[in-house]
N, C-alpha and C positions, 0 to 999 in steps of 0.2 A: 048505234047498232051493233058493232062490234063487240064492244064491252059487254054489252047484254049475253049475247051469242057464248063468250067465252065466260062470261060466269054461270051458266048453265052448262057450258062442258065441266066446269073448275070444281062445283058443288056436286056433281052429280059423279067425278071422278072423287071426292073427297068422303063421299057417301061409301062408295066402293070400300074404300082406305078404309076407313073407319069399322066397314062391319067386315071386311076379311083380314086386316093386317091388325092384330090387337097387340100385338108388340111393339107400335111403333107409337112415337109421342107425337101431343098435340100438332105441335109446331112441323114435326116432319110431315105428318099427314098432309097439311095445307102445301109443302114444297112439295111433295110425292105428286100428290094430288094434281098441280101445275105439270108436271112431266107426262103423267098418264094424261090429262086433257090434249095436250101437244100431240101425245100417238093418236087419240082417237082422232082429234082433227086433220091430221093427215090422210088418216088410213079410211073418215069419210070423204075426204078429196079426191082420194088414190079411186076409189071404187064406183064414186060420179063421173068423173073421167073415165072412169075404164068401160062403163056403161057407157058413154056419148050424151050424157048429163050435163049441161051447163053449171057447176057449180054455185050458182047465185046466191047471195046474202037472204031470201025467201026460204030457201031448202035447206041451207043450212042452219036457219031458224028453227025449220020444223025437223028436224033432227037432232038438232041438238035441245028441242023440248021433248021430244022422244025420249032421249036415254036419259035423259033428268025424269022423267015420268017413271022410268022403270027401275032407277037409282034411288026413287022415294021410298018404292016397296020392300026396299032393304032396312034392316032396324039399324040404330047404330050404338056402338058398343064404347063404354065410359071405361078407360081406363085410369088406376089408380099412381098418378104420375109420381113416385117417387124418388129419390137418390141422394146421398151423402154427400157430405159438404156444399155450407151455404154461399163463401165467397161470394156476396153480394157487390165486393167495391171493384176481382175482375171480371163480373157479367157484365157489370155498366162500361167496364171498358173495350169488352171484347164488344157488345152492341153501338157504340161511338167507333170504334176502328173499322167495323165491319160494314156497320151504317153509311160511315161516311166515304169510303172506298165505291159501297154501290150506288151512292149519291151521284157522285163524281162521274161514274160509267154512263147513270143515266142521264145526267146532262149530254155527255158529249154523241151518246146514242141519239138523244133527240132534235142537237142543233147542228151537230156537222155530218157531210152531205157522205154518202158512198163515195168511192173514191177509187178502189181494186177493180181491176179488171175480172174478176174470179165472180165477187158478187152482183158485179152487172150480169156475166153471165146467168148467175141465178135468178136476177129478175128478168130478163128474157124467158130464159123458162118458165117462170110462174107466168108470165104473161101467155108463153105458147101454149101450156095446160089450160088456161082458161078462157083464151078467146077460142083456139080451135081445136079446144077438147080433144088433144090425143100428146102424147109422150115421147112420138118419132117427128116433131118436126123437121120439115126441112129447114129451118130456119136457125136452125142451132148444130152444131159440129157433133160430128158422129159420136165420139171421144168423148164430151161431155154429157150428149142425151142416154149413153150406157151409164151414167152414176146415178145412184138412189136419189130419190125423188125428194126426202125429209124438208132440207131446205127450200126447195125449190116450190115445194107446198106451202109453206109458210109465205112464202111471196103472191102465192095465187088466192090463199086467205084475205090477204090484206086489198087486192085487187079487187074480189067481190063484194066488200066493203068501202072501196072506193079510202083506203085509208096509206100511208105512206108511211110507219113507222117501224120496218121490220126490226130495226134495233134494238129498239127496246126491252127484245125477247132474251137477249143474250145479258144484260145485266140481271134481269129475274134470272137465269139460269144457272146463271153464277151465286147469288143470293139463296137458290135452291140450293146448289151443292153444298155450301158450308154449310147449312141447317140440316141438312141430310148427315155428314160428316160430323158435325157435333152430335148429334140425339146416338148416332151407332158409337161412336167414342164414350160417350153417357151410358149407354146403357153394357158397353163391353166394361168400364169399371166403376162405373155405380159415383163418381166424382166430379160435380163440376167443376174444380178447380182442372184437372185433366182434360176435361171436354174442353173449356174454356182456351184454354194456353195453346192447344192443337187447332182447334177449330183458326184461332188467330195466327198460327204458323201458314196454315193454307191459304188462310185468307190472304195476307199479305205477302204472297207470293207473288211478283209483278206480273210471272208471266199469265197467273190467273185471272186477275182482276183490270189488268187491259184487255186479256181479250172478250173480258164481259163486255167490250164495247165495238165489236168486230164483225160482220154479219159472215164471218166466216164456218166453216163445219168443228175450227177447232172447240171452242165451249164446248160443243152441241158434243161432240163426240166422247168428252175428257168428263161432262156430266153422266152420260149414260153409260157410258164404260166401268168409272169407279163408282160410281154407287149401285150399280149392276153386279160388280165385286164384293161389295161390302156388304150385300143382301145375301151371296153367294157362301160369303165367311162366315154366315152367324146358320146358315143352314146346312153347311158343309161340318160347323161346330155339333149342334143338335146330332150327325151323324155320328159324329166320332165320340161323343160323350153318353149315347145310346138314351137321351133325355125324348120321352114322346109327348113333344108340344102339340098344339093346336097349331102353332104358326108355321111349322114348317111347312105343308102344303105353300103358304102365300109365300113365304121365303125363296123357294125353288120358285115359285108362280114368278115374284118379282124380277128376282134376279135375270131368268132367261129371257125376260120381257124386254129387261132395260140391254141386255146384250145385241137383244136381234135392232133394237131399236138402237142402237153404234152400229151397226153393219147398213142399217135403213139409211142413216147418212154418210158414211164412209163406207164403201164397200169392203176393202182391205178387213177391215174390223170383223168379219169372218174367221178369218185370218188366227188374229188375234183370240176371239172366240173358241181358236181351238184349246189353249192352254186349262181355261174352266174346263171345259167339257174334257179333257184327258186327265185333271186330278180328281173331277167327278166319280169317272168311271175306276180310278185307282181309289177311290175311297171308300167305293161301294166293295171291292173286288175286296180289299183288306179288312172292311169289317160288314161279310155278308150275314153274320146272325144276328147283328146291332137292332134290324128290322126289316122284316119281310116286306114292307109297305113300299110297293113301287111308284103309287101316285105322285108325291111327289119330284121322284124324275120322270115320269112322263110327262108331268105339266112344265117342267123344266126345259125339256130339248122342243116341246110345241110352238111354248113361247117363243123360246129361242132363234127357232127355223119358221114360224110365224112372216115375218117380217122381209127376211132375204129370199125366201121360199117363193112367195108372191111378184117382186120383183124379176127375178129369172127367168120364171113364168112370162111376167109382159116382156122382158127382153127376146122373148121366142118369136113374138109374132112382129117383132121388126124386121122391115123388110130392107136389113141391110147385112154388112158382113161385121159380126161381132169382135170385139180389140179383143188380143189374146189373153193378157191379164185376168178379163172379164168373163172368157171361158173357166180359167182355171179356178179361180175361185167359184165358178159355177160348179166345176168337179167335186170344190170340198163341200158345196151346200149339200148335193147330192150322198158324198161320203158319210154325211153327220147326219142325212137320214137313211141311211143303210145299219147305222150305229144304234142311231135312237129306235130303231123298228127292233133291230136284233135283241139289244141289250134291255129295255122298256116293256117291251110286248113280247119278244121271242124267249127271254128271259136266258139269254148266252150266260152259260157259266164261266165267267172270268176270274181268271187266277191273276194273284198279283204277278208272279214272275210271266205269265204269258203280256202283261200289261208292257215292261220293262222291256220284254223282247221286241214287241210292236216300235217302244217308242228308239231302242236302237236299230232298228230297220228303218225306221221316216227317217233319221237321221241321215245313216250311210242311202238311202232313196234318194233323198236334197243332194246330196252333196252329187252323186253319179247325175242326178239333175241338170245342175248347176254345172259340170263340164261337158255333157252332152251335148246341152242348150247354149253353151254358155258362148261361141264361135263368133261373136259378134265386133262393133268398132271398139270397144270396153276389153279385153283380156278379163281372164277370171279372177284371176289374181290380183289384178287392180280393183273389180270389183270388190272381193274379200279385205284388202286392205281398204278402201272408202267404205263400206258400211263398218268394219271396225268404228274407222274415225267419227264417222255419224253415230254410232250405237255409244260411243262415251264422252267426246266432248259437248256432245247434248246437253247434256248438265249444266255446263256453263250459265246458262240460261237459268238455272237455278240453285245457282251460289249457295244462298246463305241454307234454301231447304235441304241440298243434296250435303252441307255436312253435318246434318241430322244423323249422317252415316256411322257419324265416329260412336254412337253408341251402342254403335256393334262388337266395340272390341270391348267395351267393359257390360257384356253380357253370356252367360254360359251358356251356348246354343243349345247344348247338349240337353240341357235341364229344360228347355222351353217346354210346353206341352206339346202335342198331337197336331192340335190342329193350326200353334201358330208355325211349327215349320211347315207345316200344308200350305201358308197364307208366304213363306217364305220363298220355297218352291216355285210359289205362282210370279211372284217378281224377278225370278232367276229366268223361268221361262219366258215370260213375257218380255222381256230383255235378249233373251235367244231369242225369240222369234220376230222381233223387232230387228236382229241383226240379219235373219235368213230374207225375210221380204226385201229389204234395202241389196241384201247380195245377191237375189236372183233378177232385182227391178234393175234397169240402166238407169245409172246415175246422170244428172242434171247438167255435170262438168266431168270432162272425161280422167281428168287429173286431179290426183291426192291435193296438190298445191291450191288448186286452182279453189277448193273449198276450205283449204286452210288460210285460203284467202280472205274467201267469202264470212268466215266466222269471228275472225279478229281483225280485221281491215276492215270490210264492208259487211257490217253484220248483221244491217236490212237486207239483204240479200238470201243470209241463211236461217234468220230466225223464225221465218213462215214456210220453210221447207217441212215436206211432209212427215220427217224423222224428228223434226222439231216439236211439229203440232202433235204427232204422236202418243208420246212422252207425256203430254199433258196426263192422260189417260191414265198412267203408273204412278204418279204423283202421289195423289193423297192415298194411295193406297200403301205407300211406301210410308207416309208419316203416320197412318193408323196402323202398320207393322210397328214402329219405333214405340206408340204411343202403348202399344198390347206390353213391354217390354217390363219382367217385374221390376227392372233394377232403377228405372225411369218413374216407373211409378213410385216406388218408396221415395226416391229422393226428392221427388216433386213434393208430395203427400206430409214427410216429416217437413218439410223445410215450410 
């Protein structure tokens, strides 16, 4: 029964993709529809539970049928998918390589039980959502009940249909990431050889396919945030180039939606969402006359803030003291709403110099906040050193993939197009945000030596830390950035 229910949602999402995302390839639409179907399912379950309605299988199927009926009213746009370069042999190598890793992950997800404590808590929360029909169960520890509900809602979904195979979602998420990444590289370069090679690099990065069998938040946020960034890049590219394409609004909508889903999975990703928000405002202030249409900007903010906002509103109904970190991120959500209302609806006149000034003040404010609130068990200077270590050494888990950075030294960066420079700034700002988050947060271990020991002597204690998992979300963007280099393209195509 669950397969029928999800197939209804998947096809409804696919119809919506083929109708509104005319820039997407066939396989990309199928992969994107899977992500949207999961998002819709979580949203349906959230509101049913919020309204006090137990999300039984019958009710869920009824809602899925209704959504499919609405989606069938949408026409499907057929797009001519053409690209240069055949490279049939390389395509088969890519299919066998990615397919083999995907099947391996599926076997692990199907046959091996859940053993990690985090996954057990997600399961407990899922049972609470279904049986108690509430989000603030007394059976869940206060810290965990404040976390966003996406993965626990997936447990609720399976519990409602008496199914126990949550982990199979994660290999499919891995496959969707590879398909969307391949499609975006193909769209950027128009060359199948480039798309295949870089898709293989991403697919064979062990940290990605290995997490395709784990019921954690790792793969989920990596897929949502990185694919959101890819679509965001193509939207910004349209804005910078001044090209009026029909897909500009859909790029903005999909990218914001996926950024919001990342925060719907891990709350700190609302802080990482500040990076695309800041750069979007910067681009709109730098190119104010390229397009006076603010509809894409409105769609971007609305879709990005939808999921985090409803969760924070839900938290305000809890009869408990909110965690201080949750309050801080909630404040960021309020600030983003103010910015959205001012820029997109209030039509604030923001100049490029003003953006840079706000950025400088934000950095100074963070440093001041760090020292004012840093009088804890771990001194501020130790926090900074530990955060620098965590931001830099985390790349050892992506050793082969990280070596692609060598191509930066073969490219004349000042000759890159404006949109590629913006993407490079995105990577730098992401790493800076990563450093800031872990410089502010209380580290798991109080000394740098313990982090070094965990990294090199007992990596099992370090590989699943939040900083390492968070980096999964930026590596697909890093690989995409390298694939966009003219130097790399000339070498690969000519050889």
